[in-house]
N, C-alpha and C positions, 0 to 999 in steps of 0.2 A: 428478683434483685440482680441476678446476673445480667438479664437483658438491659436493665437500667445502667449498670456499670459499663456494659459493652457500648451502649449508646453514647455515654460520656467519653469513652476512650476514642470513639470514632466521630466525636463532635465536630472536629475540624476537617473531616473527610480526607485524612491522610492515607497513605498507602499501608500495605500489610506490615512492612518492616518498621515504619515509624510508629504505628499503633502498638505493635508488640513491644517496641522499646519504651513507649509511654507506660504500658501496663506493667512491664517488668520491674519498674521502680517501686510499685506499691501494691499491686494486686496479683493474686494467683489462685487458681483452682485447677483440678485435673481437666486437661483438654482445653485450657484457655487459648493456647496458640491456634488450635483448630477452629475454635469458636470465632476468633477474630478474623481468620481467613475466610470462613463461610459468610460472616456478616458483611465483609467488604465486597466479596464477589457478588453478593446479592443486593447490595445497596443500589437503589434505583438512580440516585443522583450520581454516584460514581460510574455506573454502567453507561449512563447517557453521555457523560463527559469523557469517557475512557478513549484514549487514542490507540487505535489498533497498531500492532507491530507491523513493520514493513513486510510486504508479501514478496515471495520470490518473483523475480523478473519473468515476464511472459513475452519473449520476443515474437515479433510478427513473422510468420512463416515466409520464407523467400518464395516469391512467385516463380512459376515455371518459365515464363518468357516476359519480355518487355511489354509494358502497358496492359498487363493482365489485370492488375489491381492498381487503382489510383486513389489518393487521398485529396479531398477538396476542403478548403476552408476560406473564410473571408479575413482580410487583413485591413486594419485601419492605420494609415500612415499620414501624419500631418494634415488631417482633415479630409483625406480622400480614402475611398474604399476600393480594395483590390480583390480580385478573385485569384486564389492560389491553387494550383493543381500540381501534384507531385506523383511521379511514377514510383511505386514501391520497389520495383526491380532495379531501375537504373539511378534513382534519386534525381532524375531530370525534372526541373521545375519550369512550369509555365505560369505567367502572371498577366492579368488583364485589368485595366482600369475600369471601374464600374461607375456609371452615372447614377445608378440607384441600386438598392440591394433587394429588389423584388425578384420573385421567382422567374418572371419573364426575362429580365436582364441577365440573370445568372444562367438561365438555360441557353440563351442566344450565344453567350461567350463559350459555354461548354460545347455547343455544336461546332463553333469555329475551331476549337482545340481538337475535337474529335475528327474533324475533316483533315487535319494534318497527321495525327498519330493513330487514328482508328478508335473504335469503340471498345472500352475496357469490359472485362467480364464483371468486375466488382468495383463499385464506387463507394468509398467510405467518407461519411460526413458527420458533423455534429447534428444537434437537434434544432438548429436555427429555423426561424419561420419560413425562410425561402426554400429550405430543404424538406420541411414538414408539410408543405402545401400539397393539395391534390394535383396541381399542375405538374409538380416535380415527379409525383408518382406516375402520372400518365406519360411523362417524358421518359422515365426509366423503362416503362413497359413498352413504349413505342420503339425505343432504340435497342431494347433487348439486353440490358445490363441489370445486375442485382444491386439494389441500393441498401447499404448497411449503415446504421447509425451507432454512435458511441453512447455510453451512459451519460445522462445529464450530470453536469458538475464534475466530470472526470475526463478532462481533455487528453490524458495519457493514452486513452483507448485509441485515439487517432494520432499516435505519436509522430508518424512520418509527416503529416500535414502541419502539426504544431512545430516540428523542427524546421520545416521548410519556411514557415512564417518567420521564425527567429533568424534564420539565415538571411532571408531577404531584408529584414529590418537592419541587420548589421551591414549588408552591402549598400543599402540606400543611405544609411547614416554616414558612411565614409566616402562614398564614390562621388566624383564630380559628374560623371556620365553613367547613369544607371544601366544603360544598355551594354556598355563595355564591362561593367561589373558582372552583369548576368552572363556575358560571353565568357569571361574568365572563369566563372564558377563552373559552367558547363564543360569547359575544356580542361579543368584541373583534375588530375587523377585522385581517386578515392583511396582508401586504405588497401583495397584489393589490387591497386595498380592501374586501374582503368578509369577513365573519366566518365561522367554521366552521358556525354555524347557518344562515346565509344560503346558503352553498355546498351544504349538505346538504338543507335544508327549504324554502329560498326565502323565508324570513321572518326578521325580527329578533326577538330574545328580549327580553321586558320584564325589566329589572333594577331595582335600587334607584336607579339614576341616572335622573333625570327625563327623559322623552322625549316628543316630540310624538306624539299618538295616530296621526296619519297614517303615521308611520314604521313602525308595528307592523302595518300592513296588508300581507298577503302580496304580494310583488312580486318574482318570480323575476328575478335579474340576467341580463344578456345572456350566455348560456351560452358561446358561442364566444369572445367577448372575454375572459371570465374564464379560460377554459382556455388561450387564447393567452398571456395575461399570466403564467400559471403556467409555461408552457413557456419563455418568455423569461427568467423569473427563474432557472429551473434551468440554462439555458444560460449565463447570466452567472455564476452560482455556480460552475459547472464551469470556466469560463475563468479566473476569479480564483484558484480553488484550484490549478489546474495551473500557473499562472504563479508563484504564491507559493511553491509547494513544488517547482518545477522538475520536475514529474512526467514520467515516461517509462514507456512500457509495458514489461512484462516479457516475455521470449520465451515463445512458446507451447510447452507440453510435449506430446510425442507418446506414444502407447501404447508401452510397452516401455522407456522411458527410466528410468534409475536416478536417484533423488533422495535428498537428506537431508531428513528430516521434522523440522522445528523444533518440538520438544515438550520438556517438562521432562526427559524421558529420550529423548535423540536416537535416532532409529531410521533404518534404511535402508528404502527402499520402492521399488516399481516402479509406474509409471503404468499404470493399466488403461484408463481412458477419461475424457474430459471429461463432466461431468454438467450443467454450467451454465457461463455465462461466468465465467472465472477460478476455477473449482471443478473438482476432479478426484477420481476414485475411485482409491484406492491399494491395492496388495497389500503388507502388512507381515508380519512374523513372527508377529504375534498375530492377524491376520485382515485383512479388508477395511475400510478407513477412507475418510473423505472429508475433504479439506482444501482451503483456499483457496490460490491460487497464491502468495500472499505468504508462506506458511509452508513453501514448498518451495524448496530450492536444488539445482541440478543437481549430480549426483555424477559427476565425471569419472573416466575410467579412470586406471590408474597413470600418474603423471606421467613423461613421457619425459625421458631424460637430456639436459641442454642440449647444443646442437650443439657438436661438437668440430671444430676445424680441423686437418687432418692435419699441416700444416707448422708449426702454432703450438699445440701441445697443452698447453704449459705456461703457467702464469699469469705475466703480466708485471707486476712491481712497479717502476714507474719511480722513479729516485732523486729526481726533482724533483716528485713528486706532491704536490699541495696548495699549489703556488706560486700566489699570487693571479693570477687571469686566465688560468691555465693549464688548458685544457679540451680534451678529445679527443672521439672519436666517442661518441655516446649519453651525453654528460655526464661521461664518465670522463676519465682522463689520456691523453695522446696516445701513439701508437706511437713509440718512439725512432727507428725507421727513417725516419719523416717528417722528423725534425730533420736526419738525414743528407742527405736529398734537398734540404733548403733551402740547404745550403752547397756541394753539388756543382756546381750551375749557377745563378748568380744570375739569369740571363736566363730560366730556365724555371721555371714553377710559381708565381712570385711574384704575378702578377695574379690567380690563382685561389685562393690560399691563404686560410685563414680569418684575418681581422685579429685582432691581439692588442690587448686593451683593458686599461686600468687599472681600479682599483676604482671610480672615479667614472664610468667608461664612455668615457673619452677614448681614441681610437685611437692606438696606439703606432706611429710611423713609424720603420722600420729605416733606419740609415745606409747609403748606397751604399759598397761596398768596392771599392777600386781593385785590380784583378788584373793585375799586370804579367807 
């Protein structure tokens, strides 16, 4: 009978607080509040639809030198496709117009960019078909750089490239001459006080803005001070993000655990192995996939029946449930037997009983009864 009542309480799949409030108006038994909590936490429908809390920000480590790590992405702008490459150290952006989005075209433009800035150690991309092809793998092996990919459906993993795409779109949207806009971006100081060009090449760029000739003489900034300022900025950004969003880490998943995969068509999956921080390889019905931890909800086993008390197997519906100020264990209505104990012995139990309050919060003082 309790399981049937719990199912009716959770019929609308509301949260723990709402279900407890609904039950408090008419139903009570010992441990009702705990039973409601367990039932909701193990409800398959609620688990699949549950939105995970924000995770603590995981800033990208600052590279040791310019062009050590780059982010690559494709950008669509007014019907044209562009290749976007950004340096993780200097935030220097390179852009190239693509006639097609095939691996061959992307590789040719990357070779051109590398001929100017050098070959990076690490190249971060998404899982687009042009980056997932065998030709791109052979290109990475031939040129000697590590090709890393972000989790599908989680672009934040390649945040520098995504941010660069948004910056370029804003520049192209407002600028009459896109090349002048790109020049000004590369020459504008960042929060650390140095421009992307200074961080990459050690010199300022000459723009339309008048400048003293001495400022254009190459003068490499103090490298360690510049990198330390960048690290401190990322730490402050992480602290503010975690505080503002009340971020908390999600539990780590272990191989063999069953999870719900949050996709347009929800699927069941089994964890195979972690492939990167907060990224897992999964076994699904359609094959092996990779997803970020944020897209995975633990799939619990069949929910156990709420605990039944052998001597109190029936549900108690007190006649005075809902009376203002009348509350029992776990926020429900009190057990009627407790009222009987109150009148059996006035000298026992009174100091330890829960005080009754009015709606305004004033404690109600019971009158002393003379027992002759």
